[in-house]
C-alpha positions in Angstrom: 0.3 -74.0 19.6 2.5 -75.7 17.7 1.7 -78.6 15.6 3.7 -82.3 16.2 3.3 -85.3 14.5 3.9 -89.1 16.5 7.5 -88.4 15.5 8.3 -85.1 17.7 6.0 -87.0 20.9 7.6 -87.3 24.0 6.5 -91.1 25.5 7.4 -92.6 28.4 9.5 -95.6 28.6 10.6 -96.3 32.4 9.1 -95.2 35.7 10.1 -95.4 39.7 8.9 -94.5 43.0 9.6 -94.6 46.6 6.8 -94.1 48.3 4.6 -94.4 52.2 3.0 -97.0 50.4 5.9 -99.0 49.0 9.0 -98.9 47.5 9.0 -99.8 44.3 6.2 -99.2 41.3 4.6 -102.1 41.9 4.6 -102.4 45.7 3.3 -98.4 45.1 0.9 -99.3 42.2 -0.6 -102.4 44.1 -0.9 -100.6 47.7 -2.5 -97.2 45.9 -5.4 -99.1 44.2 -6.3 -101.1 46.9 -6.8 -97.5 49.2 -4.1 -98.1 51.2 -3.0 -95.5 53.4 0.6 -95.0 54.4 0.4 -91.8 57.4 1.4 -92.9 60.7 3.4 -91.6 63.5 6.4 -89.7 62.0 9.6 -90.9 63.2 12.7 -89.0 61.0 12.6 -85.5 62.2 12.3 -83.9 65.4 8.7 -83.0 66.7 9.4 -81.6 70.1 6.1 -79.4 70.9 4.2 -80.0 68.1 0.7 -80.8 68.1 0.2 -82.9 65.4 2.5 -85.8 64.6 1.2 -87.6 61.7 3.3 -88.0 57.9 4.1 -90.0 54.8 7.6 -92.0 55.6 9.7 -94.4 53.2 10.2 -96.7 55.8 13.4 -98.8 55.5 14.7 -96.9 53.7 18.1 -94.8 53.8 22.1 -95.9 53.8 24.0 -93.6 56.4 27.4 -95.1 55.2 26.7 -93.5 51.6 27.1 -89.9 53.0 24.8 -88.8 51.1 21.5 -86.6 52.6 18.3 -88.3 52.1 16.8 -86.8 49.6 20.0 -87.1 47.4 19.5 -91.3 47.9 16.0 -90.8 47.3 16.7 -88.8 44.2 19.2 -91.5 43.4 17.1 -95.0 43.9 14.1 -93.4 42.4 16.3 -92.4 38.8 17.8 -95.8 38.5 14.3 -97.5 39.0 13.8 -95.8 36.2 16.7 -96.5 34.1 16.3 -99.9 34.7 12.8 -100.3 34.0 13.1 -98.0 30.6 16.5 -100.4 29.7 18.6 -97.7 29.5 21.0 -98.7 31.9 23.9 -99.4 31.0 24.0 -96.2 28.7 25.3 -97.0 25.3 24.4 -94.2 23.4 25.9 -90.5 23.1 25.6 -89.7 26.6 25.5 -85.5 25.9 22.2 -86.3 24.8 20.7 -87.6 27.6 20.2 -85.7 31.3 18.1 -85.1 34.1 15.9 -82.6 35.7 14.8 -83.4 39.4 11.6 -81.2 41.0 11.9 -80.1 45.1 10.3 -77.9 47.4 13.3 -78.4 50.3 14.9 -81.0 49.5 18.2 -82.1 51.6 17.1 -79.9 54.1 17.6 -82.1 56.9 21.0 -81.4 57.0 20.3 -77.7 58.6 17.1 -79.0 61.0 19.8 -79.7 63.9 19.9 -76.0 64.4 16.7 -74.9 63.1 15.1 -77.0 66.3 17.7 -75.6 68.7 16.8 -72.8 67.7 12.9 -73.2 67.7 13.4 -74.8 71.4 14.7 -71.4 73.0 18.1 -72.7 73.4 20.4 -69.7 74.0 22.6 -68.2 71.5 25.8 -69.6 73.5 24.5 -73.2 72.9 23.5 -72.6 69.3 26.8 -73.4 67.2 25.1 -72.6 64.2 22.9 -73.7 61.2 24.9 -76.7 59.3 25.7 -75.9 55.8 22.8 -77.4 53.2 24.2 -79.9 50.1 23.7 -77.8 47.1 20.5 -78.2 45.5 21.9 -79.4 42.6 23.1 -82.7 43.8 19.9 -84.0 43.4 20.0 -83.9 39.7 23.7 -84.4 39.8 24.1 -87.4 41.3 21.7 -89.2 39.4 23.5 -87.9 35.7 26.6 -89.4 37.9 25.6 -92.9 38.9 24.1 -93.1 34.9 26.8 -91.4 33.3 24.5 -89.1 31.6 26.2 -86.0 30.4 23.7 -83.7 29.3 21.1 -81.0 31.2 21.5 -81.2 35.1 18.8 -79.0 36.4 17.0 -78.5 39.3 13.7 -77.1 39.5 11.5 -75.7 42.5 8.2 -74.2 41.9 6.6 -75.0 45.3 4.6 -78.3 45.6 4.1 -77.9 41.6 8.0 -78.8 41.5 7.3 -82.4 40.2 5.2 -81.5 36.9 7.9 -78.3 36.2 10.8 -80.6 36.3 8.7 -83.1 34.0 7.3 -80.1 31.6 11.3 -78.8 31.5 12.6 -82.0 30.5 9.7 -82.3 28.0 10.9 -79.2 26.6 14.5 -80.0 26.5 13.9 -83.2 23.9 11.6 -81.3 22.2 13.8 -78.7 21.5 16.3 -81.1 20.4 18.8 -80.7 23.1 18.6 -84.3 24.2 17.2 -87.6 23.1 16.7 -89.0 27.0 15.7 -87.2 30.1 15.0 -88.4 33.4 12.6 -86.1 35.0 10.9 -86.3 38.9 10.5 -85.1 41.9 11.9 -85.4 45.8 11.6 -84.6 49.4 11.9 -85.7 52.8 10.7 -85.7 55.8 11.4 -82.2 57.5 10.7 -80.9 61.2 10.9 -77.1 59.0 8.1 -78.4 56.9 6.1 -79.5 59.8 6.2 -76.6 61.6 5.1 -73.9 58.7 2.2 -76.2 58.0 1.4 -76.4 61.7 1.6 -72.3 61.9 -0.8 -72.0 58.6 -3.2 -74.4 61.0 -3.2 -76.7 57.9 -2.0 -80.3 59.2 -4.4 -82.7 59.6 -5.1 -84.6 63.4 -4.8 -87.8 61.9 -5.8 -88.5 58.1 -5.7 -86.9 55.1 -9.1 -86.5 53.7 -9.4 -85.4 50.3 -12.5 -83.7 48.9 -14.2 -85.2 51.8 -16.8 -83.1 54.3 -14.8 -83.8 57.6 -11.5 -82.8 55.5 -8.9 -80.8 58.5 -6.3 -80.2 56.6 -3.1 -82.0 54.6 0.0 -84.1 56.4 3.3 -84.1 55.6 4.7 -87.1 53.2 7.9 -87.6 51.5 9.1 -89.8 48.4 10.6 -88.9 45.2 9.5 -90.2 41.9 11.1 -90.7 38.4 10.3 -90.9 35.0 12.0 -92.1 31.8 10.8 -90.0 29.0 12.3 -90.1 25.5 11.7 -88.7 21.9 9.6 -91.2 20.2 11.6 -91.8 17.4 14.6 -92.8 19.7 12.5 -94.8 21.9 11.3 -96.3 18.2 14.6 -96.7 17.6 16.0 -98.8 20.4 12.6 -100.8 20.4 11.7 -99.7 23.8 8.3 -100.2 25.8 5.9 -97.2 25.6 3.5 -96.6 28.8 2.0 -93.0 27.5 2.9 -89.8 25.7 3.4 -86.9 27.4 1.3 -84.6 25.7 0.8 -81.7 27.0 2.3 -79.6 30.0 1.6 -76.1 31.2 2.0 -73.4 34.2 0.4 -70.5 35.3 0.5 -68.1 38.5 -2.6 -66.8 40.5 -0.5 -63.6 41.5 -2.7 -63.6 44.3 -1.2 -64.6 47.5 1.8 -66.4 49.2 -0.2 -69.1 50.5 -4.2 -69.2 49.4 -5.1 -70.2 46.1 -6.9 -67.3 44.1 -10.7 -68.3 45.7 -12.1 -68.8 41.6 -9.0 -70.8 40.8 -7.6 -68.8 38.2 -3.9 -70.4 37.9 -5.0 -74.0 38.2 -7.7 -73.4 35.3 -5.4 -71.8 32.7 -3.0 -74.6 33.5 -5.2 -77.1 32.5 -6.7 -75.5 30.0 -3.3 -74.7 28.5 -1.8 -78.3 28.9 -4.9 -79.4 27.5 -4.8 -77.4 24.6 -0.9 -78.2 24.0 -1.7 -81.8 23.9 -4.6 -81.2 21.4 -6.9 -83.1 23.6 -10.6 -81.9 23.9 -12.2 -81.2 27.7 -14.1 -84.8 26.8 -11.9 -87.1 25.9 -9.9 -87.0 29.3 -10.9 -90.1 31.3 -9.0 -89.2 34.5 -8.0 -86.7 36.5 -5.2 -86.8 39.4 -6.4 -84.0 41.4 -3.8 -82.2 43.7 -6.4 -82.8 46.3 -4.4 -82.1 49.4 -7.1 -82.5 52.1 -7.3 -78.8 53.0 -10.5 -76.6 53.1 -9.7 -74.3 50.5 -7.3 -76.0 48.1 -9.9 -78.9 47.6 -13.0 -76.5 47.2 -11.2 -74.2 44.8 -9.9 -77.1 43.2 -13.1 -78.1 42.5 -14.4 -75.2 41.1 -11.5 -75.0 38.6 -12.3 -78.4 37.0 -15.9 -77.8 36.6 -15.3 -74.8 34.6 -13.2 -76.4 32.2 -14.8 -79.4 32.3 -18.3 -78.7 32.8 -21.0 -80.2 35.3 -20.2 -83.9 33.7 -16.1 -84.3 35.0 -14.4 -86.5 34.2 -13.0 -89.2 37.1 -11.4 -87.8 39.8 -9.0 -89.1 42.8 -6.1 -87.6 44.9 -3.3 -90.0 45.7 -2.6 -87.3 49.0 -4.8 -89.5 51.2 -3.0 -92.2 50.9 0.5 -90.7 51.0 0.3 -87.4 52.2 1.7 -84.5 50.8 5.3 -85.4 49.3 5.6 -81.8 48.4 8.2 -81.5 45.4 7.6 -85.3 45.1 3.9 -85.2 45.1 3.2 -84.4 41.1 6.1 -86.5 39.8 4.3 -89.6 42.3 1.1 -88.9 40.9 2.7 -88.5 37.4 3.7 -92.1 37.3 0.1 -93.3 39.3 -1.4 -91.5 35.7 0.5 -93.7 33.5 -0.1 -96.7 35.1 -4.0 -95.9 35.3 -3.6 -95.5 31.2 -1.6 -98.9 31.2 -3.9 -100.9 33.4 -7.5 -99.2 33.0 -7.9 -98.8 36.4 -8.5 -95.5 38.8 -7.0 -95.2 42.0 -9.0 -94.2 45.1 -9.0 -91.4 47.2 -8.3 -92.9 50.6 -10.2 -91.7 53.6 -13.1 -89.8 51.5 -16.0 -91.2 52.9 -18.8 -88.5 52.9 -18.0 -85.9 49.5 -18.3 -82.1 50.1 -20.8 -81.0 48.2 -19.0 -78.2 47.3 -16.6 -80.4 45.3 -18.9 -81.6 43.7 -17.2 -83.7 41.2 -17.1 -87.2 39.8 -15.2 -88.6 42.8 -13.3 -92.4 43.1 -13.9 -93.1 46.7 -12.6 -95.8 48.4 -12.7 -98.2 45.4 -10.8 -98.3 42.7 -12.4 -97.7 39.3 -11.9 -100.3 36.3 -12.0 -98.1 33.0 -10.0 -97.4 29.7 -8.3 -94.4 30.3 -6.9 -93.0 27.1 -5.8 -89.2 28.8 -5.0 -88.3 32.3 -4.7 -85.2 33.7 -2.0 -84.7 36.4 -2.9 -81.4 38.5 -0.4 -79.8 40.9 -0.8 -76.6 42.8 1.8 -74.7 44.9 2.5 -71.6 47.4 3.1 -68.5 45.5 0.0 -69.5 43.2 2.2 -71.8 41.4 0.5 -74.4 39.0 1.3 -77.1 36.9 -0.9 -79.4 35.1 0.8 -82.1 33.0 -1.6 -84.2 30.3 -0.4 -88.0 29.9 -2.3 -89.9 26.4 -2.2 -93.1 25.5 0.2 -93.5 22.5 -2.0 -92.4 19.0 -4.8 -91.8 20.9 -4.7 -88.0 19.9 -4.4 -89.2 16.5 -7.1 -91.7 16.9 -10.3 -89.4 17.0 
């Protein structure tokens, strides 16, 4: 591990989010702290023939006249909101030192959905015009760069449901390597018939609501959304007088190398990603105040994640909650939205609850924050994200200066 002083720190200076419980950061955070649930019957895509039709949609959003796919619109909206919050719009410094990295699972997938659903309904080949070409995933970052005039790195990463954390890690590495002063990083995905069919085939969708860590959890709910964080080197933020939410102090990814859809039963990848992110941050496990869990509400994920958390933190774990009870699972956007939650928990001294968690599963023995928010000073927050293919990712956020005040 390379030692880094405060001057080499990567800090968060702006946030933006569009979610099923709010289309501004303020609306999202107020609803999250209240434990509001944003899942409801799906209206944005074809659910013909599917047994479960609940999900999390960003309400009242979208501009058909823009000509941009929904995922791109969501990415641009989150990126511009974060830039405005950080005060980096308009950009007045070297545009080649500012970039964008967005994570996604199936961004802009809706462009091909009509053909997929015709096939799903069994229409004869003669009636199928073929699949419409999907816009390139690169648009998810390029469109944000164009709007802001950023001419530095423009990258899209896809590591399944860990994509948001992967984008944050890539952006932070870019700043640490002195290839950029400012990066806007986050994640985006839109509601998709294909995702609904995928999780239905895996029997992973809950019939009503997602219940992370609950004894009666029955699966996840597919959702959509976007979030972006403005990352800067500490020195750059200091020189321009920026407000700092938190430091992105550590990040890591690891692979289970086990199964395409199932986590390793011992949570090996999850444990390694947490351990390595904490080591990079230089933070001992006993200083973590909050873990934003992946917490999908599926029987296997929650049990395995709980085991991995106990393996890293011991029997007395930090406070743990999952926002997916409120939001559903926004795929590539999930951990980016949850990263926003982590920096706001540090700012406000409040840990959001796990919506719908009524009867905690004994196999998920953790210090779970259920139904009501908990007021607590949070100096260190860990953000977990685990995806198909064994992709795992973890980011660690700290109060600026807290690592050096031990």
